[in-house]
C-alpha positions in Angstrom: 28.8 -25.9 43.9 28.1 -24.1 47.2 30.6 -22.2 49.3 32.2 -24.3 52.0 32.0 -27.5 49.9 34.9 -30.0 50.0 37.9 -29.4 47.7 37.6 -31.5 44.5 40.1 -32.4 41.8 39.6 -30.5 38.5 38.5 -33.6 36.6 35.9 -34.5 39.3 34.8 -30.8 39.4 34.1 -31.0 35.6 32.3 -34.3 36.0 30.3 -32.7 38.9 29.4 -29.6 36.8 28.3 -31.7 33.8 26.2 -33.8 36.2 24.6 -30.7 37.5 24.0 -29.5 33.9 22.3 -32.8 33.1 20.1 -32.5 36.2 19.3 -28.9 35.2 18.2 -30.0 31.7 16.2 -32.8 33.2 14.3 -30.7 35.7 13.7 -28.1 33.0 12.0 -30.7 30.8 9.9 -31.8 33.7 8.9 -28.4 35.1 8.1 -26.9 31.7 9.3 -23.5 30.4 11.5 -21.6 32.9 11.9 -17.9 33.3 14.5 -16.2 31.2 18.0 -16.8 32.5 19.3 -13.5 34.1 22.7 -13.4 32.4 23.8 -11.6 29.3 26.6 -12.5 26.9 28.7 -9.7 25.3 28.3 -11.7 22.0 25.6 -14.2 21.1 27.8 -15.7 18.4 31.5 -15.6 17.7 33.5 -16.6 14.6 37.0 -17.7 15.4 39.9 -18.7 13.2 41.3 -22.1 14.0 44.1 -21.8 16.7 43.0 -18.2 17.1 42.0 -16.4 20.3 38.5 -15.6 21.7 37.1 -13.8 24.7 33.4 -13.3 25.6 32.0 -11.7 28.7 29.1 -13.1 30.7 27.5 -10.7 33.2 24.5 -10.4 35.4 22.8 -7.5 37.3 21.4 -9.7 40.1 22.7 -11.1 43.3 23.4 -14.8 42.8 24.9 -17.8 44.5 27.6 -18.4 41.9 28.2 -18.3 38.1 30.8 -19.7 35.8 31.7 -20.9 32.3 31.4 -24.6 31.4 33.6 -25.5 28.3 35.9 -28.2 27.2 38.6 -25.4 26.7 38.8 -22.3 28.9 36.3 -23.3 31.5 35.8 -20.7 34.3 35.1 -22.1 37.9 32.1 -20.8 39.7 32.5 -17.4 41.3 30.4 -14.7 43.0 31.5 -12.0 40.6 28.9 -10.4 38.4 31.0 -10.6 35.2 33.3 -13.4 34.1 35.2 -13.9 30.8 35.6 -17.1 28.8 39.0 -16.7 27.1 41.0 -19.1 25.0 44.3 -18.1 23.4 44.5 -20.9 20.9 41.1 -22.4 20.2 41.5 -25.8 18.5 38.4 -27.9 19.5 36.1 -27.9 16.5 32.8 -28.9 18.3 33.2 -26.7 21.4 29.9 -25.6 23.0 30.6 -23.3 25.9 27.8 -22.1 28.1 27.6 -19.6 31.0 25.6 -20.9 34.0 24.3 -19.1 37.1 22.8 -20.2 40.4 20.0 -17.8 41.4 16.6 -19.2 42.5 17.6 -22.2 40.5 20.4 -22.9 38.0 20.1 -21.8 34.4 22.5 -21.4 31.5 23.0 -19.6 28.2 25.0 -21.2 25.4 27.4 -19.3 23.3 27.3 -20.2 19.6 30.9 -20.7 18.3 31.9 -21.1 14.7 35.5 -22.1 14.1 36.8 -21.7 10.5 39.9 -22.6 8.7 40.9 -21.3 5.3 41.9 -24.0 2.7 45.5 -25.1 2.6 45.3 -25.0 -1.2 42.8 -24.3 -4.0 43.5 -25.7 -7.5 41.7 -25.8 -10.9 42.0 -28.5 -13.6 40.3 -30.0 -16.6 38.5 -33.3 -16.1 39.4 -36.2 -18.5 41.0 -34.0 -21.1 44.4 -32.7 -22.1 45.6 -30.5 -25.0 43.7 -28.0 -27.0 39.9 -27.8 -26.8 37.5 -27.7 -29.8 35.2 -24.7 -30.2 31.5 -25.5 -29.3 32.3 -28.8 -27.5 31.6 -29.3 -23.8 34.3 -29.7 -21.1 34.3 -30.0 -17.4 36.5 -27.9 -15.0 37.2 -29.1 -11.5 38.1 -27.0 -8.4 39.8 -28.9 -5.5 39.6 -27.2 -2.1 41.8 -28.9 0.5 41.3 -28.9 4.3 38.6 -26.2 4.8 36.0 -25.7 7.5 33.1 -25.3 8.0 32.0 -26.7 4.6 28.4 -25.4 4.9 29.8 -21.8 4.8 32.0 -22.5 1.7 31.2 -21.0 -1.7 33.3 -21.8 -4.7 33.3 -18.9 -7.3 34.2 -19.5 -10.9 35.9 -16.7 -12.9 36.9 -16.1 -16.5 39.4 -13.3 -16.1 37.7 -10.9 -13.8 34.2 -12.0 -14.7 32.2 -14.1 -12.3 30.7 -17.1 -14.1 29.0 -19.3 -11.5 28.9 -20.1 -7.7 28.9 -23.5 -6.0 27.7 -24.0 -2.4 27.8 -27.1 -0.2 25.0 -28.7 2.0 27.2 -30.9 4.2 27.1 -30.0 7.9 30.6 -30.5 9.3 32.5 -28.5 11.8 35.8 -30.2 11.1 38.0 -29.6 7.9 37.1 -31.5 4.8 38.3 -31.7 1.2 35.7 -30.5 -1.3 35.5 -30.7 -5.1 33.3 -28.4 -7.3 32.8 -28.8 -11.1 31.7 -26.4 -13.9 30.6 -27.3 -17.4 31.9 -24.9 -20.1 31.5 -24.8 -23.9 34.3 -22.6 -25.1 34.3 -20.5 -28.3 37.0 -18.9 -30.3 37.0 -15.8 -27.9 38.1 -18.2 -25.1 41.4 -19.0 -26.7 44.0 -18.1 -24.1 41.4 -17.0 -21.6 42.3 -17.2 -17.9 40.0 -19.4 -15.8 40.2 -19.6 -12.0 38.2 -20.6 -9.0 38.1 -19.0 -5.5 37.1 -20.6 -2.2 35.3 -18.1 0.0 34.0 -18.6 3.5 30.8 -16.6 4.1 30.6 -16.5 7.9 27.9 -13.9 8.4 28.0 -10.5 10.0 30.0 -11.8 13.0 32.7 -13.2 10.7 35.7 -11.3 9.2 34.9 -8.7 6.5 35.5 -9.1 3.6 35.0 -12.9 3.9 38.2 -15.1 3.8 39.1 -15.9 0.2 41.7 -18.1 -1.5 42.0 -18.2 -5.3 43.6 -20.9 -7.4 46.3 -20.3 -10.0 44.8 -19.3 -13.4 44.2 -22.0 -15.9 44.8 -21.1 -19.5 43.9 -23.4 -22.4 44.0 -23.3 -26.2 40.7 -23.4 -28.2 40.8 -24.7 -31.8 38.2 -23.1 -34.1 37.1 -23.5 -37.7 38.3 -20.8 -40.1 36.2 -17.6 -40.7 37.1 -15.7 -43.8 37.1 -11.9 -43.5 34.3 -10.8 -45.9 35.2 -7.1 -45.5 38.6 -7.7 -47.1 37.2 -10.1 -49.7 33.9 -8.9 -51.2 31.6 -11.3 -53.1 31.8 -9.1 -56.3 35.0 -7.5 -57.5 35.0 -5.1 -60.6 38.1 -5.3 -62.8 38.9 -2.7 -65.5 40.7 -4.0 -68.6 44.4 -3.5 -68.3 44.2 -2.8 -64.6 44.7 -6.1 -62.6 43.2 -6.3 -59.1 44.7 -8.1 -56.1 42.3 -10.2 -54.0 43.3 -10.8 -50.4 41.8 -13.7 -48.5 42.4 -13.6 -44.8 40.9 -16.1 -42.4 40.8 -16.3 -38.6 41.0 -19.7 -37.0 43.1 -21.9 -34.7 45.3 -23.6 -35.8 46.1 -20.9 -38.3 44.4 -21.8 -41.6 46.1 -22.5 -44.9 44.7 -20.4 -47.8 44.2 -21.6 -51.4 42.3 -20.4 -54.5 40.3 -22.5 -56.9 40.2 -21.2 -60.5 38.2 -23.5 -62.8 38.4 -27.3 -62.6 42.0 -28.1 -61.9 43.7 -24.8 -61.1 44.6 -24.3 -57.4 46.8 -21.5 -56.1 48.2 -21.8 -52.6 48.6 -18.2 -51.4 46.7 -15.5 -49.4 46.6 -13.2 -52.4 45.4 -13.6 -56.0 45.9 -11.2 -58.9 42.9 -11.1 -61.2 42.4 -9.4 -64.6 40.1 -9.6 -67.6 41.4 -13.1 -68.3 40.4 -14.5 -64.9 37.4 -16.9 -64.7 34.1 -15.3 -63.8 34.0 -17.2 -60.5 37.0 -17.9 -58.2 36.9 -19.5 -54.7 39.0 -18.8 -51.6 39.4 -21.9 -49.4 40.5 -21.6 -45.7 41.4 -25.0 -44.1 42.7 -26.2 -40.7 42.4 -29.3 -38.5 38.9 -28.3 -37.3 37.2 -27.6 -40.6 37.1 -25.9 -44.0 35.5 -22.7 -45.2 34.9 -21.5 -48.8 34.0 -18.1 -50.2 33.0 -17.4 -53.8 34.1 -14.2 -55.5 32.4 -13.0 -58.8 34.8 -11.1 -61.1 33.2 -8.2 -63.0 35.3 -6.6 -65.9 34.9 -2.8 -66.1 36.2 -0.2 -68.7 35.3 3.2 -67.3 36.9 5.6 -64.7 36.6 9.2 -63.4 39.4 11.5 -62.2 40.3 15.2 -61.8 42.4 16.9 -64.5 45.7 18.6 -63.4 44.7 18.7 -59.8 45.1 16.7 -56.6 44.1 17.4 -53.0 41.2 19.6 -51.6 39.4 22.1 -53.8 38.7 25.7 -52.9 35.0 26.8 -52.8 34.2 29.1 -55.8 37.1 28.1 -58.1 36.9 26.1 -61.3 38.1 22.5 -61.8 37.9 19.9 -64.5 36.8 16.3 -64.3 37.4 13.6 -66.9 35.6 10.3 -67.7 37.9 7.7 -69.3 36.2 5.0 -71.3 38.5 2.2 -72.5 38.3 -0.8 -74.8 34.6 -0.2 -75.6 33.4 -2.7 -78.3 29.9 -1.3 -78.4 28.5 1.9 -79.8 28.5 4.7 -77.1 25.0 6.2 -77.1 25.7 8.9 -74.5 27.9 9.8 -71.5 26.3 11.4 -68.4 27.9 13.1 -65.3 26.4 12.7 -61.9 26.7 14.4 -58.5 24.8 12.7 -55.6 22.3 11.0 -58.0 21.7 14.3 -59.8 22.3 14.6 -63.6 24.5 17.6 -64.3 25.8 17.2 -67.9 24.8 15.0 -70.7 26.8 14.4 -73.9 25.6 12.2 -76.7 28.2 10.4 -78.8 27.1 8.6 -81.9 30.4 7.1 -83.0 31.9 4.0 -81.2 35.4 5.1 -80.1 37.7 5.1 -77.0 37.2 8.7 -75.7 37.9 10.9 -72.7 35.0 13.1 -71.7 35.5 16.2 -69.5 33.3 18.6 -67.6 34.0 21.8 -65.6 32.7 22.2 -62.0 32.8 25.1 -59.5 32.2 23.5 -56.1 30.9 25.5 -53.1 30.9 24.7 -49.3 27.9 22.4 -49.7 29.9 20.1 -52.0 32.4 19.1 -49.3 32.4 15.3 -49.4 30.2 15.2 -52.5 30.3 12.1 -54.8 30.9 12.5 -58.6 30.8 9.8 -61.2 30.1 9.2 -64.9 28.1 6.7 -66.8 28.3 5.4 -70.4 25.3 4.0 -72.1 26.2 1.4 -74.7 24.2 0.1 -77.6 24.6 -3.6 -78.1 23.0 -6.3 -80.1 20.4 -8.8 -78.8 17.2 -8.6 -76.8 18.8 -6.4 -74.1 19.8 -3.7 -76.6 21.3 -1.1 -74.1 23.6 -1.6 -71.2 25.3 1.0 -68.9 28.6 1.0 -67.2 29.5 3.4 -64.4 32.7 4.7 -63.0 33.7 4.5 -59.4 32.6 7.5 -57.2 35.0 10.3 -56.9 34.7 12.0 -53.5 36.0 15.6 -53.3 37.0 17.7 -50.3 36.1 21.5 -50.5 37.9 24.0 -48.3 36.1 27.3 -47.7 36.5 30.5 -45.8 35.1 30.8 -42.2 31.5 32.1 -41.7 30.7 33.5 -38.2 27.3 32.5 -36.7 25.5 36.0 -36.4 22.6 34.5 -34.6 24.8 33.6 -31.7 26.9 36.8 -31.9 24.7 39.9 -32.3 26.3 43.2 -33.5 25.1 45.1 -30.4 25.2 43.6 -26.9 23.7 45.5 -23.9 25.5 45.1 -20.6 24.1 46.1 -17.2 26.4 47.4 -14.6 27.5 44.7 -12.2 26.2 41.9 -14.5 28.9 40.5 -16.9 27.8 38.9 -20.2 29.5 36.0 -22.1 29.9 36.4 -25.8 30.2 33.2 -27.9 31.8 33.3 -31.4 31.2 30.2 -33.4 32.3 29.9 -37.1 31.9 27.2 -39.7 34.8 26.6 -42.2 37.0 23.9 -43.7 39.6 23.5 -42.3 38.1 24.2 -38.9 38.8 27.9 -38.0 40.7 29.3 -35.1 38.8 31.9 -33.0 40.3 35.1 -31.4 39.0 38.4 -30.0 40.6 41.8 -30.5 40.1 44.3 -27.6 41.7 47.7 -28.3 45.1 48.0 -30.0 47.2 45.2 -28.6 44.9 43.0 -26.6 44.1 39.6 -28.3 42.3 36.8 -26.6 42.4 33.3 -28.2 39.1 31.6 -27.1 35.6 31.0 -28.5 34.0 32.9 -25.6 34.7 36.3 -24.1 33.3 37.7 -20.8 32.4 41.5 -21.1 31.4 44.0 -18.4 31.1 47.8 -18.0 35.0 48.0 -18.2 35.1 46.4 -21.7 36.0 48.7 -24.7 33.0 49.9 -26.7 34.0 47.9 -29.8 35.3 44.3 -29.7 36.1 42.1 -32.8 35.7 38.3 -33.3 38.2 36.9 -35.8 37.8 33.5 -37.4 40.8 32.3 -39.5 41.8 29.2 -41.5 44.0 28.4 -44.5 41.4 29.7 -47.0 40.7 33.1 -45.5 39.8 35.3 -42.5 36.4 36.7 -41.3 35.9 39.5 -38.7 32.7 40.5 -36.9 32.4 43.8 -34.9 30.4 43.8 -31.7 29.3 47.1 -30.0 29.1 46.9 -26.2 26.3 49.2 -24.8 26.3 49.9 -21.0 22.8 50.1 -19.6 21.5 51.6 -16.3 18.1 51.2 -14.5 17.0 51.9 -10.9 13.8 51.9 -8.7 12.9 54.1 -5.7 10.0 55.5 -3.7 8.8 59.1 -4.3 8.7 61.5 -1.4 8.7 58.8 1.2 11.1 56.9 3.5 10.6 54.3 6.2 7.8 51.8 6.7 4.5 52.1 4.8 1.0 51.9 6.3 -1.3 49.2 5.0 -4.2 50.7 2.9 -2.5 54.1 2.1 -1.2 55.2 -1.3 2.5 55.6 -2.3 4.4 56.2 -5.5 7.4 54.3 -7.0 9.6 55.6 -9.9 11.8 53.7 -12.4 14.8 55.7 -13.7 16.4 54.6 -17.1 19.7 56.1 -18.1 21.9 55.9 -21.2 19.5 54.0 -23.3 20.8 53.5 -26.9 17.8 51.5 -28.2 14.2 52.3 -28.7 12.2 51.6 -25.4 9.4 49.2 -26.4 7.7 49.1 -22.9 8.4 49.4 -19.1 7.0 46.8 -16.7 6.5 46.9 -13.0 6.8 43.7 -11.0 6.1 42.5 -7.4 7.3 39.0 -6.6 7.4 37.9 -10.3 3.9 39.3 -10.9 3.3 41.9 -13.7 1.3 44.8 -12.2 1.6 47.7 -14.6 2.7 47.9 -18.3 3.6 51.2 -20.1 4.5 51.2 -23.8 6.9 54.0 -24.9 7.5 54.4 -28.7 10.1 57.2 -28.5 13.7 56.4 -27.5 14.4 58.9 -24.7 15.9 59.0 -21.1 12.7 58.9 -19.0 11.5 58.4 -15.4 8.4 56.2 -15.1 6.1 56.2 -12.0 3.5 53.9 -10.6 1.1 54.2 -7.6 0.7 51.3 -5.1 -1.5 50.7 -2.1 0.2 48.0 0.0 -1.7 45.7 2.4 -0.3 43.5 5.3 0.6 40.7 2.8 3.0 43.1 1.1 5.3 43.4 4.2 8.8 42.5 2.9 7.6 42.3 -0.7 10.1 42.8 -3.6 9.3 45.5 -6.2 11.4 46.1 -9.4 10.9 47.4 -13.0 12.1 46.1 -16.3 12.6 47.9 -19.6 12.3 46.0 -22.9 14.6 47.4 -25.6 14.2 47.0 -29.4 17.6 46.4 -31.2 18.6 45.4 -34.7 19.7 41.9 -35.7 18.4 38.3 -35.2 18.2 38.9 -31.4 15.8 41.8 -31.8 14.8 42.4 -28.2 16.7 42.6 -24.9 15.5 43.4 -21.4 17.2 45.2 -18.4 16.0 45.0 -14.8 16.5 47.2 -11.8 17.6 46.0 -8.4 14.8 44.8 -6.1 13.2 47.3 -3.7 12.0 45.7 -0.4 9.2 47.5 1.5 8.1 47.3 5.1 4.3 47.6 5.7 2.9 48.4 9.2 -0.6 47.0 9.8 -3.3 47.1 12.6 -3.5 44.0 14.8 -5.8 41.1 13.9 -6.6 38.7 16.8 -6.6 35.0 15.9 -10.2 33.9 16.5 -9.4 30.2 16.0 -7.2 30.3 19.1 -9.6 32.6 21.1 -13.2 31.5 20.7 -16.1 33.9 21.7 -17.5 31.3 24.3 -15.2 29.3 26.5 -16.7 26.5 28.8 -15.0 26.1 32.2 -15.5 23.1 34.4 -15.6 23.7 38.2 -12.1 22.9 39.7 -10.5 22.9 36.2 -9.0 26.3 35.3 -8.7 27.1 31.6 -5.9 29.1 29.9 -7.0 31.6 27.3 -4.4 32.5 24.6 -4.7 35.8 22.7 -2.4 35.9 19.7 -2.5 38.8 17.3 -0.8 39.5 14.0 0.4 43.0 13.2 3.3 45.2 12.4 4.9 46.4 14.6 4.2 43.4 16.9 1.2 44.2 19.0 1.1 44.3 22.9 -1.6 42.1 24.5 -3.7 43.0 27.6 -6.9 41.6 29.2 -9.8 43.6 30.7 -11.7 41.9 33.6 -14.4 44.1 35.0 -14.0 47.9 35.4 -10.5 48.4 36.7 -8.7 45.1 36.3 -6.2 44.9 33.4 -3.8 42.0 32.9 -0.8 42.6 30.6 0.0 39.1 29.2 -0.8 37.0 26.1 -2.4 34.3 28.3 -5.2 34.5 31.0 -6.1 31.7 33.4 -9.9 31.6 34.0 -12.0 29.6 36.5 -15.5 29.6 38.0 -14.6 32.9 39.8 -13.8 34.8 36.6 -16.3 37.4 35.4 -18.8 36.3 32.7 -17.2 38.6 30.1 -13.5 39.3 29.6 -11.8 41.3 26.8 -8.5 40.8 24.9 -7.0 44.0 23.6 -4.2 44.0 20.9 -2.5 47.4 20.3 0.3 48.8 18.1 1.2 52.0 16.4 -1.1 51.2 13.5 -4.3 50.7 15.6 -6.2 48.8 18.4 -8.4 45.6 18.2 -10.6 44.2 21.0 -12.3 40.7 21.2 -15.0 39.8 23.9 -14.9 36.3 25.4 -17.9 34.8 27.3 -17.0 32.4 30.2 -19.5 29.5 30.7 -19.2 27.4 33.8 -19.8 23.6 33.2 -20.1 20.5 35.5 -19.6 16.8 34.8 -19.0 13.8 37.2 -18.8 10.0 37.1 -19.8 7.4 39.8 -21.0 3.9 40.4 -24.7 3.0 40.8 -25.8 1.2 44.0 -22.3 0.0 44.7 -19.3 1.0 46.9 -16.0 -0.7 47.5 -14.1 -3.3 45.4 -15.7 -5.1 42.5 -15.6 -8.8 41.9 -14.1 -10.0 38.5 -16.8 -11.3 36.1 -19.8 -9.6 37.8 -21.9 -6.8 36.3 -21.9 -3.2 37.6 -23.3 0.1 36.4 -21.6 3.5 36.0 -23.4 6.9 35.6 -22.2 10.2 34.1 -24.0 13.3 35.5 -23.9 16.5 33.4 -25.1 19.7 35.0 -25.6 23.3 33.9 -24.9 22.6 30.1 -25.4 25.8 28.1 -24.6 24.1 24.7 -26.3 21.4 22.8 -25.0 18.0 23.8 -23.7 16.2 20.6 -22.7 12.9 22.3 -21.5 11.3 25.5 -18.5 8.9 25.5 -17.3 6.5 28.1 -13.5 5.7 28.3 -11.3 3.2 30.1 -7.5 3.9 29.9 -7.9 6.2 26.9 -9.9 3.6 25.1 -13.5 4.4 23.8 -15.8 1.6 25.1 -19.3 3.0 24.7 -20.7 6.0 22.7 -24.2 7.5 23.2 -25.3 10.3 20.9 -27.8 12.8 22.4 -29.4 15.3 20.1 -31.4 17.2 22.8 -29.8 19.9 25.0 -30.8 18.8 28.5 -29.4 18.1 32.0 -29.2 14.3 31.8 -27.7 11.3 33.6 -26.1 8.7 31.3 -25.3 5.1 32.4 -23.3 2.2 31.1 -22.9 -1.4 32.3 -19.4 -2.9 32.8 -18.1 -6.4 33.7 -14.6 -6.0 34.9 -11.9 -8.8 34.9 -8.6 -9.1 36.8 -6.8 -6.9 34.2 -9.2 -4.0 35.2 -7.8 -3.8 38.8 -6.8 -0.1 39.2 -8.3 0.8 35.8 -9.4 4.4 35.2 -12.9 5.1 34.0 -14.3 8.5 32.9 -16.9 10.1 30.6 -16.8 13.0 28.2 -19.5 15.2 26.8 -19.0 16.8 23.4 -20.8 20.2 23.2 -21.8 22.0 20.1 -21.1 25.8 20.3 -21.0 28.6 17.8 -17.9 30.3 16.3 -14.8 29.0 14.5 -14.1 26.4 17.3 -17.5 24.8 16.8 -17.1 21.8 19.3 -15.8 21.6 22.8 -15.4 18.7 25.2 -15.8 18.4 29.0 -14.4 15.4 30.9 -15.3 14.0 34.3 -12.7 13.1 37.0 -11.2 9.6 36.6 -12.9 6.9 38.6 -10.4 4.2 39.8 -11.9 0.8 40.5 -10.5 -2.1 42.6 -11.3 -5.6 41.2 -11.0 -8.6 43.5 -10.3 -12.0 41.8 -9.8 -15.6 42.6 -6.1 -16.8 43.2 -4.1 -18.2 40.3 -1.2 -20.5 41.3 2.1 -20.1 39.4 2.5 -23.5 37.7 6.0 -22.6 36.4 7.4 -22.4 39.9 5.3 -25.4 41.1 5.5 -28.3 38.7 2.9 -31.1 38.8 5.6 -33.9 39.2 8.6 -33.5 41.5 11.4 -36.2 41.7 13.0 -36.7 45.2 16.2 -38.7 45.9 16.6 -40.6 49.1 18.5 -38.5 51.6 18.1 -35.3 49.6 15.0 -33.2 50.7 13.5 -30.9 48.2 11.8 -27.5 48.8 8.5 -26.8 47.0 7.4 -23.1 46.5 3.8 -22.2 46.0 3.2 -18.7 44.7 -0.3 -17.4 43.8 -1.6 -14.2 42.3 -4.9 -12.8 43.5 -6.7 -9.8 45.0 -6.8 -9.6 48.0 -3.5 -11.4 48.4 -4.1 -15.1 48.9 -3.1 -17.2 51.9 -1.1 -20.3 51.1 -1.5 -23.8 52.8 -0.4 -27.4 52.0 -2.5 -30.5 52.5 -0.6 -33.7 53.3 -2.8 -36.7 53.7 -6.1 -36.5 55.5 -5.6 -34.2 58.5 -2.1 -32.6 58.0 -2.2 -28.9 56.9 0.9 -26.7 56.7 0.4 -22.9 56.5 3.4 -21.7 54.6 4.4 -20.7 51.0 7.2 -23.4 51.0 7.1 -27.1 51.9 10.1 -29.4 52.4 9.5 -32.9 51.0 11.5 -36.1 51.3 11.1 -39.9 50.8 8.6 -39.9 53.7 6.3 -37.3 52.2 2.9 -38.7 50.9 2.8 -39.4 47.1 0.2 -36.6 46.6 0.4 -33.1 48.2 -1.9 -30.2 47.5 -1.2 -26.4 47.5 -4.2 -24.3 48.4 -4.4 -20.6 47.7 -7.4 -18.8 49.3 -8.8 -15.3 49.4 -12.2 -13.6 49.7 -12.9 -14.1 45.9 -12.3 -17.8 45.9 -10.1 -20.9 46.4 -7.6 -22.6 44.0 -5.9 -26.0 44.6 -2.9 -27.6 42.7 -1.9 -31.2 43.1 1.8 -32.2 43.2 2.9 -35.8 42.6 6.1 -36.8 44.6 8.2 -39.4 42.7 10.9 -41.2 44.7 14.2 -41.7 42.9 17.3 -43.8 44.0 20.7 -42.0 44.1 23.4 -44.5 43.0 26.3 -42.1 43.1 27.4 -43.0 46.7 27.2 -46.8 45.9 29.3 -46.3 42.8 31.9 -44.2 44.8 32.0 -47.0 47.5 32.6 -49.7 45.0 35.4 -47.7 43.4 37.0 -47.1 46.8 36.8 -50.9 47.8 38.4 -51.8 44.4 41.2 -49.4 44.9 42.0 -50.7 48.4 41.9 -54.4 47.2 44.3 -53.7 44.4 46.6 -51.8 46.8 46.7 -54.7 49.2 47.5 -57.2 46.5 50.3 -55.0 45.2 51.9 -54.6 48.6 51.8 -58.3 49.2 53.5 -59.2 45.9 56.1 -56.5 46.4 57.0 -57.7 49.9 57.5 -61.3 48.7 59.8 -60.2 45.8 61.8 -57.9 48.0 62.4 -60.6 50.7 63.6 -63.3 48.2 65.7 -61.2 45.9 67.1 -58.3 47.9 67.2 -59.1 51.6 69.7 -62.2 51.6 73.1 -61.8 53.6 76.1 -64.1 53.6 79.4 -64.8 55.7 82.8 -66.3 54.8 83.3 -67.8 58.3 84.0 -71.5 58.4 83.7 -71.8 54.6 85.4 -74.8 52.9 86.9 -74.1 49.4 86.4 -77.7 48.3 82.8 -77.9 49.3 80.6 -77.5 46.2 77.0 -77.2 47.3 74.0 -74.9 47.1 75.6 -72.5 49.6 78.6 -71.7 47.3 78.5 -68.9 44.7 80.8 -69.0 41.7 81.7 -66.3 39.2 82.8 -68.6 36.5 86.4 -67.3 36.2 88.2 -67.9 39.6 88.1 -70.5 42.2 84.8 -70.8 44.0 84.6 -68.9 47.3 82.9 -70.8 50.0 80.0 -68.9 51.6 77.6 -69.7 54.4 74.1 -68.4 54.5 73.4 -66.6 57.8 70.4 -67.3 59.9 68.0 -64.6 61.3 69.7 -64.9 64.7 73.1 -64.2 63.1 71.8 -61.2 61.4 70.3 -59.8 64.6 73.5 -60.5 66.5 
């Protein structure tokens, strides 16, 4: 696979690549875990439809000796390019496993995961071991056949009834090639499933890399018939049926079932009527039975017949009644054989009229009623109390209930529509007119002479006429309600002042109310939704109300407004009008932020500090610094150092005033160093660091030691003194170049109570014993005869180690690499050495035989031998069958011997076989 190699046939090249791949895997298993292969695939996994196309890029960012794609389809020969593409136009190999390889320091490869899918040729659904109609409640098995689908482990069969998902079936078989699969589903149909559409769908769930939505193929729908036992409709056939004498009733027995049930009636012992309806009267037996029957089962319902002789009705009137008018009801009692004790009239379980009759007769009793709107839908009925003989002396019979409909004139809801509505200029109001009536009223609005608006709501503003009318109308009558529109005005302003206000001074606001038609109950002043002042006025007049304010800096941009509460008549007694909002600007003297500018600032020598002076005020203040007598710096920030005066002053100034803050500058010193040691440290040994703090003017709260921003040691000192703090460390190889420093936390006065000073960073060098890279130098190395191998020994250490090889007793090679062959000793040793120590690694050399040349030689000899045999056989055949020549000279026709040829039809022609000398002549 190197440049300049001999030209090979494609088949031998593939064999050679696979041999190299096997060798690579073998050496990887011997040498242990290898470094990550320096190639990247454009896709880690691809999903391809069978016979579909695929293309994946393999690229690298390093310089290499060659890279390529190895695959049973679309292999890419080794090239020096940094990106190659594996491309197949029609991928048909199910178990293809392509990988991209690269020759760098050694050969490695990255495999591409390929999933080839094929949607099923067909999906069908059927019933297992059953034909014909199903019986409700019994269990049946459905089968879904999926033909020629791959991969099966990604197949899900979904069962549907109509559009409803019933169940899912998945498969555990691990197959890359297409298979036929069968899924089953147990069902127990009910009567609702008669004619239902069942289907199954085969779906390939191929993951995020697969097509979206997943490929899906659905079977044809399977519809079947479900037979069910009859169910009689109890709503149409009650269990008790009253019958008035002389008024037959028709019973209807309807039943649902499949097949359609046959209906029959049983009256007494031997009477059966085959019909869905049965006419009953006072002569009908007390109990009759409806029987519904089909091939699945039989259902029976008993009906009790109750004979009645009383009824209620209106006299000379049909249809709805009008509220407030008089109507007459009558109670008809027929064929009464007992004495009538009394007759009573009822409305909604309430006794209205009682008449006592002492003579047994068939009578009609009447009563007059005057329904109102509350009687709409009311139930009226009459009862007759009968005196009979026997222990149960009295019995009562009741008429059916008579439900009446009452129509009434509309009534407008005055709570929702007041008679006077205030409207503020620029703020439209919506009036809502709702009315109750039967039939439902229609709503309209009258505005002026010819303007009518048909709607339940009306939007009014300052341009609306002073009087508007809501009209509610139905078939019974018409109702009108007048609404007076009252335009209101209110405003707020300052008195004798314009422009910004000064914080802490007094100002006056006024609230002007105009065209008020209601009594003013009170006037309220607001600032940001907060009630400040309330004045109560009991006389209705056009007035100007005033209030004094003293704004502070928090009031800059505050919103002020006033509200007037008005007293009106009607259910909505009070209404409120508000002025526009008045926004004020407040100028205020500067206030310096003491949190950002402390009164004492520590400064460490060589580390300037930046002071920030920020001040709040309106207008925005200008900032300056005073350093000594004549030095003034105009800036918000000031950089101070050890040369800055002990006292500096920040001055904030604007048109409202001037503020000054003094800052005391305190010079601080802190340093870090090693104790009794200079130069590099040795890993694993103990050393001591010291932190020296000088000229501390604050109390020292604690001293902390850090390594790479990590707190290692904390010492808390409660006494303010100039001290040296020490800490012991034991560095390891990871600490080479680590940064150590110390910090002292100081306790000061003021809002910024604590301050911290840090030393410079102390960088340490750590020397450590070499470590040989075992990944690059395995413990066992195979060597084939005639094929030398190069061993590489790399070691990490500080200082950098020197590398040598020991071969036998006295042979030492000073180099990082060593070439070994069959003559190399069985054991060689790599030695890494530096000032911190010495490390040795043994390598066992294993001699291997290479049988590839021997096999190639045997194949070559066999081919030559077969070729020689073939040439020999061919020469003999050619000489005997094709190379003979003949002459007619001196031939005798009568001579019949082995030198004469005959054609079987004519006289033989004498021929003479020529000798070799004749031929040459």
